[in-house]
N, C-alpha and C positions, 0 to 999 in steps of 0.2 A: 770180973768188974767190967762194966760196959764202957766203951770208949765214946766220949761225947762228940768226937769229931767225925765219926763215920757211922753208918748204919746199913743194914741189908734190906733191900726191898725186892719184891717180885715184879718183874716186867710184864706188862699187859700190852695188848694190841693197841695201835694208834687210834685215837678218837678223832672226832671232827675238829676238836680244838687244836689238834696238831697242825692243821692246815691254816690256822689263823695267825697272823703276825703277832709276835710278842710285843708287849708294851715297851715303849721306848725307855721308860724309867726302870725297867727290870734290872736287877742287880746281876743276873746271870748272863754271861755272854752267849749270843746265839750264833749258830753256824751260818756261814755266808750263803750256803745253798738254801737253808730254810727260810731266809728272809725273802726269797722270791715267791714263796707260796702265797703270800697275801694277794699278789696280783692274779693268782690262779683260782680264787674263790668262785668267781663267775664261771670260769672254765670247768671246774669240778661239777658245779650244779648243772651245767649244760650236758656234760657227759652222763650224769645220772639220769637226767630227763630222757636223753637219747637211749640209754640202756633200758629204762622203764618201757618206752614205746617199743623197743626191739623185742621185749618179752612177748608181745602179741604174736610175733612171727615164730617163736620157739616154744609155744605151749605144747603142741603135739610132740615134737622131738623130745622135749624134757620129760613128758609123761612116759613115753616109751623107754627112755633111759632109766627113769626111776624104777619102773617095773622090772627091767632087766637086771638092775643092780640088786634089787631085793631077791630075785630068783638066784642070782649067783651067790649072795651071802647065805641064803637058806641052804643052798646045795653044799656049800663048803663048810657050814657050821661055824663060821667065824663070828666073833662078837667084838664090840668096841674095846673090850679089855685086852684083846689080842694085839691091838695096835698101840697100846699105851707104852710109852717110853719109860722104863724103870730107872729109879735113882735120880739123884740130883744132877749127876753128870749128864745123864741122858736128857733131862729136861733142859739143861743149859745148852746142850748141843742142838736140841730142837729149836730153842729160841734163837740160837745163833744163826740157824738156817732160815728162820722165819723173818727176822727183823735185822735191819742194819741202819746206820745213822748217817748215811751219805745224803747227797742231794736227791730228792724224790724224783722218780721217773715213772710216768704214766705209760703202762703197757696196754696198748689198745687192741692186741690181737683178739682177746676173748670178747671184746665189746662187739665185734662184727660177726660173731658166730651165728646170730639169728639170720644174717643175710644168706647163709647156706640153706636155711629153711625156705626162704623166698626163692632161691635159685633152684632148689629141689622141686618146688611146685612148678616152676617154669619148665624144667626138664621133663616133668611128668606130662605137662600139656603137649610138649613137642613129641614125646614118645607116643602119646595117644593119637596125635595127628598122623605120625608115621604108620601106626597100627591100622588106622582107618584106611590109609592109602594102600597098605600092603594087602589087607583083606578085602579092599574095595567095598567097604561098608557104605551103603547108600539107601535111604528110604525109597521104597518102591510102592507106588500106588496100586490099588486093586483095579483090574480091568473089569468093567461092568458091561452089561448088555445095553440095548437101546433104551434111552430114557423115555418113560411113558408119556410125560407131559410135552416135551419138546420134539419128540420123534427122532432125535439124533442119538448116535451111539456114544455112550459115555455117562458120566455123572454130572448133572447140571442143576444144582440147587440155586436158589435166589442168592445173588451176590451184591453187596453194597460196597461201592468204591467211594471213599471220602478223600478229598484233596484240599489241604490247607494251602492258601496262596496269599502272598503279600507283595504287592508291587512286582509281580512276575509276569512275563509275557505269556500269551495264551496260545502259542502255536502247538502245544502238546495235546490240544483238545482232539484233533483228528486222530492221533495215535490211540487215544482211549476209546473213542467212538468206533474205531475199527478193530477192537478186540475180537478175537475169534471165539465168541460166546453168544448163545441165544439172546437176542435183544429183549425178549420178554423176561429173562432171568437176570438182567443187569440193571442196577440202579446206581447212578453216579451223582454225587453231591459235590458242588464246588463251594469250598469254605474260603471266601475271599476277605482278607483283612487289609486290602490295599487302601492307602490314603491318597493315592495319586488319581485324580479324576479321569485322566486320559486312559490309564490302565484299567480302571473300573469300567469305562464305557466300551473299551475293546473287548474285555472279557464278557460283558453283558451281550454285546452284539454277536459274539461267537457262540455263546450259549443259546441265544434265540435262534440262530441259524441252524444249529444241530438239533434243537427241539423240533423245528419244522421238518427235519429229515427223519425224525423218529428215534433219535439217540438220546441218551440221558447224561451226558457231559463229562468232564475234564480230569485228567490225571497228570500231576506235575512231573513225575520222574520217568515218563515215557516207557511204560512196560512194553515188552515184546508182545506181538499178537497172541502167542500161545501161553502167556503168563498164567492166566486162570486155569487153562487145561493142564498145566504142569504143577499147580499148587492145590486146587480145590479137590481133586480126586483122592488126596491123602485123608480127607475127612470120611471117606466111605468106610463103613463098618469099623470105625475107630472112635467110639463114643467118648473116650478120655482125651482126645486131641482137641486142644483149644486154639492153637496158633500154628500157622505155617509161615516161617520167615524166610525170605529170599535174601540174597547177597547184594550189596551195593557194588557197582562199578563206576568209575569216575572218568568223565570225558575230558577233564583238564588236569590229570595227574602229572603230566609232563610239562605243565605250563611254566613253572619256575621252581626254584629250590624249595620254597615253602610247601608247595603242593606235592613235591616228590617225598619230602619228609613226612607229611601227613599220610601219604599213601602207604608208607612202611608201617606206621602205627595201625592203620585201619585194616591193612592186609593181615596182620597178626591177629587182630580182633576177630575178623570174620573167619579166616582160614583155620585158626587154632582154637581160640577161646570159644566162639559160638559153635563151631562144628563139633569139638570134643564134648562140650556140655550138652549139645543136642543129642548126640549119640549115646553117651553114657549116663546122663542125668535127666534128660528131657526137660531141661530148664535153661533159660538164658534171658537176658534183657531184651524186650521188644525195642527195635531200632526206631520206631516212630513212623516208619513207612516201609513199603515193599513187603508187607505182611498181610495175611488173610486170617481174620478172627472168626471164630464161631460166635454168633450173637448170644447164645446161651451162656458162653464163658464170660462175656462182658457183663451180662446181667447178674450172674452168680458172684462175680468179683466186686460188685457194687458200682459198676459204671466208671466213667471218667471223672476224676476229681481234680480240683484246682489247688490242692494243698501244698504242692511243690512245683518246681520248675521242670521236673522230669515226669510228667504225667504218663508217658509211655512206659517208663521203667516201673512206675507205681502200679499200673494196671497189671503188668506182668508178674510182679511180686505177689500181689493179692490173688491173682488167678492161680499161681503155683501153690500158694498156701491152701487153696480150696481143692487141691488135688488134680488140677488140669495139667496136661503134658504138652510140650512144644516140640516141633520138628523144624530143623534148619536145613535148607536146600542150598548147598554151596555152588551147585551148577546152574541155578536159576538166578539171573542177574537183572537188576534194575539200574539204569544209568542215572546218576545224579552228579552233583558238582561240589568241588571243594572250594572253600574261601581262599582267595588269592592274595589278600592283604593280611599283614600281621595283626592289625587292629581287629578285623573281623574274626580271625582265628583265636585271638586272645579272649574276646568276649564269648565265643563259643565254648572254649575250654573252661572258662570260669563257670558257665552254666552247667557243663557236663560234670564238673567235680564238686560244685556247691550243692546241686540238686540231690545227688545220691546221699550226701551226708544229712540233708534235711529228711530224706526218706528213711534213712537208717534210724534216726532218732524216733521217728513215728512208728516204724514197723517192727522194731526190736521186740517189744512185748508180744506182738502178734506172732512173730516167728517162734519165740520161746513156747508160747501156748499152743501153736499149731499141731495138728495131729499128723505130722509127717515124721519120717525116720530121723534119728540123731545125725546120720551122715548128711542128709539133705539140709538140716539146720546148720551144721558146721560149714557146709559148702556155701550156703546163702550168707551166713554171717562173716566168715573169714575170707573165702575166695571171692565171692561176688561183691561184697561191700568193702571190707577192710583192706584186702591185699592191693588191688589196683587203684583204689580211690583214696586210701589213707596211708598205708604203710610205705608204699613205693614213693609217693611224692614227699613224705616226711623224710625218708632215708636220703633221697637224692638232694633235697634242699639242705638238710643239716650236715650231711657228709661233705658234699662237693662245694657248697656255697658258704659254709661257716667253719666247720671243724677243720677241714683240710687247709684252707688258707691260714687259719689261726695257729695251726701247728708250726708254721714258719716263724712265728713270733714267740713261741713257747718252746725252747729247746728241750725241756724235760719231756714233752709229749712226743711219743714215737708212733708214727702211723706206718704200718708195714706196706711194702710196695704192692703186694697182691691186692690190698684194699683199693688202691688208687688205679691199678692197671688191669689186673687179671679179671676180677669180678665184673667191672663195668664192660670190659671188652667181650667177655663171655655172654653176658646178658644181652648186649647189643647184637652179637652174632646170632643168638637164638631168636631175637625179635625180628631180625631181617631175613630169616630163612624163608618165610612164606612169600617174600618178594625178592627172588634171586637177582632180578635185573637191577636192583637198587644197591647191590654190594659196593659199588664205587662210592656210595654216600654213607658208608657205615660210620666213618669218623665224624662228619657233620651231623649225622643223626644222634650220636652219643652226646656231642656237645650241645646240640639244640634241645634234647630232652632234659639235660641238666638245667639249661636256661629256662625252659618252660616250667620247671619244678617250682619256681617262684610264684608264678600265676596259679598253678595247681594247689600249692600249699596254702596260699592266701584264700583261694576259693574253698578249700577243705575246712579251714578254720572258720570262715564266715558262715558256711552251711552248718557246721557242727554246733556252733554257739549262737546261731541265729543273729548274726551281725547285720549291719545296714545293707550290705550288697548281696545278702543271701538270696533275696527274691528279685534281683535285677534280671529283667528279661529284655534282651536286645536281639532283634531278628538278624541272623547272620547274613551279611551282605554278600551277594554273589553277582557274577558278571553276566549270567544268562547264556553261557556257552552251550549248555544242554539244550535250551530251546532253539538255538541257532542250528545245532546238528539235526534236531527233529525237523526243522523247517526245510533243510536241504534234502532230507530223506523224503519228505512229502512232495517236494517239487519234482524229484526224480520219478516218484510214483505217478504224479499228476501228468508227467510228460508221456507216459505210456498210452497206448491206444485205448485200453480198457482200464481206465482208472476207477478207483473205488468211489462209492456213492458219497456225495457231499464234498469231495475234494476239488476245489476250483483252482485251476492254474493261475488265472489272472489275480485272484485274491491273494494267493501265496506270493506271487511276484510283488504285489503291492506291499505286503507285509515285510518281505525281504528288503525292499527299498527303504521302508520306514525304519527297520532295524539298522541298516547301514547309515541312514541319516542321523539316528540317535547316537551311534558310535562316533561319528564325526564330531557331533556336538560335545560328546563326553571327552573326546581327545583334546578339545580346545580348552577345557576347564583346567585351571591351575591345580596342580597336585603338590602336596607338601608332606614333609616327614614329621611324624609325631615324636615327642621326647618322652621316654619312660624313665623316671628318676630312680626307681628301685633297681632296675637293671643296670643303669649307669653307676649307681653307688656300689653295687656288687662287682661291676667291672673294675672300678678303681681298687677295691679291696683285693681282688684276684691278681691284678697286674702288679700291685705293690707286693703281694705275697710272692709272686713269681720272681720279682727282683730280689727279694730277701732270700728266696731259695737258691738263686744263682750265686749270691754271695756266700752262702753256706755250703755250696757244692753238692746240692741234692738234685741230681740231673733229671730223674724221671718226674719228680714233683715240679721242677721248673717248666718242663715242656707242657705238662698237663695244665698247670695254672696259667701259663701264657696263652695257650689256645682257648682255654675256657674263658679267660678274661676278654679275649678278642671277640669270642662268641657273644658274651654279654654286651660288649660295646656295640656290636653291629645291631643287635636286637634293640638296645636302648636308644639308638639313633634311628630306628625304623628303616634299616637298610636291607631287610630281608622281605621278599614278597613285593607286591604292588603297593604303591603309595595310595593314600586315600584322598578323595576330593575335598 
């Protein structure tokens, strides 16, 4: 006879409804710990979104793990039936170990497993860089006999130099016109977008002056006189080569803290990313300058297009899909300049992270259909586009700016210390290796990169979903220190007894006096600090979370949240770098 007061049911796994608060009119009493779960619904959804994005970084490791597991099971001859727990007692014991009815606790260790995939890729880049240095791998041009047309020893094809300029000083014209290259084989184009009448007139006068001397005009980044002789010979007997890219060096990398931190990022980009990709894959993104293109490559790729804000990366991707190879020369440098104000750097980073997402949406079908190897497709989709431009900004923003501070207000959420401390420290250490002199700035670099993740994440979203700011183009403002250094160099050459043709000492002195006068006028202008509300809001959240962490005696979380909050506060008040006029 059945007892009407009790029944036997089979327990199943918890569903999504278990995380929703019970109705207040429910007759059954609820556990005190379960009542808190209603406040965590948004938290759970955020964790799931974060886990879904993290899957992008763990596709390859998961595939290898699956194949390994299948091999082990086939080798051992085990089946699912071998692992079944027999009897009612065994099933009850299994359920006892699987489920409990205490307050729920979110274990986040497995959530960050994809970060090991990202870390592994980073270590692979570092090992590749060490291997290049150990083996002294370096592209070597072929030595040719006397050129039949110019009569000089070497390889001297026709070279076109294009220089985009916008309100920049024209003192670098002499450096370009004095390139050690046959004048009949050198064509220079000045692409001037200046809106300042004074600047336009100075550039036009300088162009006319050098036209009268027989030269063909201006280069902004002051190439060394042997720049073309060290780059163009690589095209000899290498019909698949489409681009030779040189490295950037920065004349103002030690100007302030902001330029020092930028130098760390760009040193890793050139020393590790571009050098490793150039040696092992023959592909990397064109930097927009300091490169020599084969004209046939540009024509084959479809020429320059205005469909994104990163036309240099666009042309490189299309050229690679057509089978062209690239070479990167780490020992050939072209001097340029870093933005010294946070406002200019912020605009630059927005364009550098929004543009690649625009390009990714447009090029993904072409990459899939391209007649290149699977490995090159994987490299272009995952490493070139997704890893640096999407996954890392997303992880930095969600982990350090949202999830970590929110764990201080949700006691059930447990974030292991290695997520907060060891992984960020290791990645910062690996990023700073190419710039060993910057090791004293490793902590500010880590904090600043997390702060910049807000701008990068916002740019990534706007570019991916074509939001209003996706096509925003703002010319990066610079102080012109590169031109000043070029001017001093030319004055020293002009003071010698046998100075080069067309370099006039009086003209250079007048230009130097004019620059000094402009600097005095600029110093008299009032400068102010901008206010960035997003950074200030996150600073408030992080500092509040640090106080909450202090009350709950979570030491390592407290120090990290405190310093990260201070970093957001300094950036939000525009106290890093030079102020704007």
